[in-house]
C-alpha positions in Angstrom: 0.0 0.0 0.0 1.3 3.5 -0.9 2.0 5.7 2.1 0.1 9.0 1.5 0.8 10.5 4.9 2.6 13.9 4.9 6.3 14.0 5.6 7.1 14.8 9.2 10.0 17.1 8.4 11.5 19.4 5.7 14.6 17.1 5.5 12.3 14.2 4.7 10.7 16.1 1.9 14.0 17.2 0.4 15.4 13.7 0.6 12.3 12.2 -1.1 12.4 14.7 -3.9 16.1 14.0 -4.6 15.6 10.3 -4.5 12.6 10.5 -6.9 14.4 12.8 -9.3 17.4 10.5 -9.3 15.2 7.4 -10.1 13.4 9.3 -12.8 16.6 10.4 -14.5 18.0 6.9 -14.4 14.9 5.8 -16.4 14.9 8.8 -18.7 18.2 10.8 -18.9 16.7 13.5 -21.1 16.2 15.7 -18.0 18.9 15.9 -15.4 18.4 15.3 -11.7 18.8 19.1 -11.0 16.2 19.9 -13.7 13.7 17.4 -12.2 14.2 18.8 -8.8 13.6 22.3 -10.1 10.4 21.1 -11.8 9.2 19.6 -8.6 9.7 23.0 -6.9 7.6 24.4 -9.8 5.0 21.7 -9.0 4.9 22.7 -5.4 4.2 26.3 -6.5 1.7 25.3 -9.1 -0.2 23.0 -6.8 -0.9 26.1 -4.8 -1.9 28.1 -7.9 -4.3 25.3 -9.0 -5.6 24.4 -5.5 -9.1 25.8 -6.3 -9.6 22.8 -8.6 -12.5 23.2 -11.1 -13.0 26.8 -9.8 -9.5 27.9 -10.7 -9.2 30.6 -13.3 -5.5 30.2 -13.9 -3.9 28.7 -17.0 -0.3 27.4 -17.4 1.5 28.5 -20.6 5.0 28.3 -22.0 7.7 25.7 -21.6 6.4 24.5 -18.2 3.0 23.9 -19.7 4.6 21.9 -22.6 6.5 19.8 -20.1 3.2 19.1 -18.3 1.7 17.9 -21.5 4.8 16.1 -23.0 7.6 14.5 -20.8 11.2 14.8 -21.9 11.0 18.0 -23.9 13.2 21.1 -23.5 14.0 22.4 -20.1 12.8 25.8 -18.9 13.7 28.2 -16.1 10.4 30.0 -15.6 6.7 29.6 -15.2 4.2 31.3 -17.5 0.8 31.9 -16.0 -2.3 33.5 -17.6 -5.5 34.8 -16.0 -8.3 36.2 -18.0 -10.9 38.7 -16.9 -8.8 40.5 -14.3 -6.5 43.4 -14.3 -2.8 42.6 -13.9 -2.7 44.0 -10.4 -5.7 41.9 -9.4 -4.1 38.8 -10.8 -0.9 39.6 -8.9 -2.8 40.0 -5.6 -4.4 36.6 -6.2 -1.2 35.0 -7.2 0.5 36.2 -3.9 -2.5 34.8 -1.9 -2.2 31.4 -3.5 1.6 31.3 -3.2 1.2 31.8 0.6 -1.0 28.7 1.0 0.2 25.9 3.3 -0.2 22.5 1.7 1.6 20.7 4.5 4.6 19.9 2.2 7.1 22.1 4.2 7.5 24.4 1.2 7.1 28.2 1.5 7.1 30.7 -1.3 8.0 34.3 -0.2 7.1 37.2 -2.5 10.2 39.2 -3.6 9.3 41.7 -6.2 7.6 42.3 -9.6 8.3 44.4 -12.6 6.7 45.0 -16.0 7.6 42.2 -18.5 10.2 43.1 -21.1 8.9 44.0 -24.5 10.7 42.7 -27.6 10.2 39.1 -28.7 7.3 38.9 -26.2 3.7 39.7 -27.2 3.4 43.5 -27.4 -0.4 43.4 -26.8 -0.2 41.4 -23.6 -0.1 43.0 -20.2 2.5 41.3 -18.1 4.6 41.2 -14.9 7.7 39.4 -14.1 7.1 38.1 -10.5 9.7 36.6 -8.2 9.2 34.3 -5.2 12.0 32.9 -3.0 11.6 29.1 -2.4 12.1 27.6 1.0 12.0 24.0 2.3 11.6 24.5 6.0 14.1 27.2 6.8 16.4 26.5 3.9 16.5 28.8 0.9 16.3 26.8 -2.3 16.5 29.4 -5.0 13.9 31.6 -6.7 10.9 30.9 -8.8 10.2 33.5 -11.6 6.7 33.8 -12.9 5.8 35.5 -16.2 2.3 36.7 -15.4 -0.1 37.8 -18.2 -3.7 38.8 -18.6 -4.0 40.1 -22.1 -4.0 37.0 -24.3 -7.2 35.1 -25.1 -8.2 31.5 -25.5 -9.9 30.1 -28.6 -10.3 26.5 -27.4 -11.1 24.7 -24.1 -8.5 24.5 -21.4 -7.1 21.0 -20.7 -6.8 19.8 -17.1 -4.0 17.2 -16.6 -1.6 15.7 -14.1 1.8 16.9 -15.3 3.5 14.3 -17.5 6.9 15.1 -16.1 5.8 14.7 -12.5 7.9 12.7 -10.0 6.4 9.9 -8.0 5.8 11.6 -4.7 2.4 10.5 -3.4 3.0 11.9 0.1 3.1 15.5 -1.3 -0.3 17.2 -1.8 -0.6 18.1 -5.5 -3.2 19.4 -7.8 -3.7 19.0 -11.6 -2.7 21.8 -13.9 -5.0 23.7 -16.3 -3.1 24.0 -19.6 -3.3 26.6 -22.3 -4.9 25.0 -25.4 -2.4 23.4 -27.7 -3.9 25.2 -30.7 -3.4 28.6 -29.0 0.2 27.6 -28.1 0.9 26.7 -31.7 -0.6 29.9 -33.0 1.3 32.0 -30.4 4.6 30.4 -31.3 4.0 30.6 -35.0 3.2 34.3 -35.0 6.1 35.1 -32.6 8.4 33.3 -35.1 7.0 35.1 -38.2 6.6 38.7 -36.9 9.3 41.3 -36.7 10.1 43.0 -33.4 11.2 46.6 -33.8 12.1 45.6 -37.4 14.2 42.7 -36.2 13.4 39.0 -36.6 12.6 36.9 -33.6 15.5 35.4 -31.7 13.4 32.7 -29.9 14.7 29.6 -31.5 13.1 27.7 -28.6 9.7 28.3 -30.3 10.8 26.0 -33.2 11.8 23.4 -30.7 8.4 23.5 -29.1 6.5 23.5 -32.5 8.5 20.5 -33.7 7.9 18.6 -30.5 4.1 19.4 -30.7 4.1 18.1 -34.3 5.6 14.7 -33.4 3.6 14.2 -30.2 0.2 15.8 -30.4 -3.1 15.1 -32.2 -4.4 18.5 -33.3 -7.8 19.6 -34.6 -7.3 21.4 -37.9 -10.4 23.6 -37.7 -9.5 24.8 -34.2 -5.9 25.4 -35.3 -6.9 27.5 -38.3 -9.2 29.6 -36.1 -6.5 30.0 -33.4 -3.9 31.2 -36.0 -6.4 33.6 -37.6 -7.3 35.1 -34.2 -3.6 35.4 -33.1 -2.4 36.9 -36.3 -5.2 39.5 -36.2 -4.4 40.3 -32.6 -0.8 40.9 -33.6 -1.8 42.9 -36.7 0.1 40.6 -39.0 -0.6 40.3 -42.7 -2.3 37.0 -43.5 0.2 34.2 -43.2 0.4 31.7 -46.1 3.7 29.8 -45.3 6.1 29.0 -42.5 9.7 30.1 -42.4 12.2 30.9 -39.7 14.8 33.7 -39.6 17.9 33.0 -41.6 20.2 33.5 -38.6 18.6 30.6 -36.7 20.3 27.2 -36.4 23.0 27.0 -33.7 20.7 27.6 -30.7 18.0 25.3 -32.1 20.5 22.5 -32.5 21.8 22.9 -28.9 18.2 22.9 -27.5 17.0 20.0 -29.6 19.9 17.7 -28.9 18.8 16.4 -25.6 15.1 16.1 -26.6 14.4 12.5 -27.6 11.4 13.4 -29.7 13.6 15.4 -32.0 16.3 12.8 -32.8 15.2 12.9 -36.5 14.9 16.7 -36.5 18.3 17.8 -35.1 18.9 20.4 -37.8 17.1 23.7 -38.4 16.3 22.5 -41.9 14.6 19.3 -40.8 12.7 21.0 -38.1 11.5 23.8 -40.4 10.3 21.3 -43.0 8.4 19.3 -40.4 6.8 22.3 -38.9 5.9 23.7 -42.3 4.1 20.5 -43.1 2.3 20.7 -39.8 1.3 24.4 -39.9 0.9 25.5 -43.5 -2.4 23.7 -44.1 -3.8 25.7 -41.2 -2.8 28.9 -42.9 -4.4 28.0 -46.2 -7.6 26.4 -44.9 -6.6 22.9 -46.0 -6.6 21.7 -42.4 -10.3 22.4 -41.8 -12.3 19.3 -40.9 -9.0 17.3 -40.6 -6.9 16.2 -37.8 -3.1 16.2 -37.5 -1.8 12.7 -36.6 1.6 12.6 -35.1 2.2 9.0 -35.8 1.7 9.6 -39.6 2.9 13.2 -39.5 0.1 14.2 -41.8 -3.4 15.8 -41.9 -6.2 13.3 -42.3 
């Protein structure tokens, strides 16, 4: 029988997390022990954010959201959270309240500061704060969690509620499922960020191509929903209608470095291979050819 009783001490929690991370990395070395420990710290924070269950109005975006959907994809250093229908300051107040909850896991998240998000390769129409919390296990400081908090983006499809795919086996720690940004909106967001200019300069976010390629080889995607999401996102960004997919000519080196440890991208290690794959995935949604079809990752085609 699995023991689900809380750990009696902070030292016990820390030891259990390290042991679980070590075991998981032995089975799947695509993420290091340190990365898995960091993601468990993220999970401690996010279990507070999503502790309202079905009543939660928070949505997880970005790389952490992708890791929750797909194990063994690229690592990430931050958490992207979205809350609709509230001002940014209201969302910040609620985030601080949730971060302060006690789940009986010996973790504590202490608010440090916030500042406006940096404009550039980010979405210029999205209100955002960069929020920092210090992480403690018992009295020991374990680093800082940085949150990119946004309120301006919209959703075009239903939110998905999941247990994170990259979670460690720690049944004695209280946890809550995540609410994930719809995959079609994530694709549309990354597509448009890749294609648009930022102060007349191309995007430098090669990680977006990593994410798009991983989605293409792992996710079943509704073609009608994707076409709609791309239309909404490109209109929101005031882009000319998109008809094809391409990446900036300067891309390549950073993509290769980020793709190398991702097992799903073993056949797409180069910028050329990833761009071709992503074009086959996305371009039918730009021309309307994906409508009433579904992208099948096993076949890498629209059917």
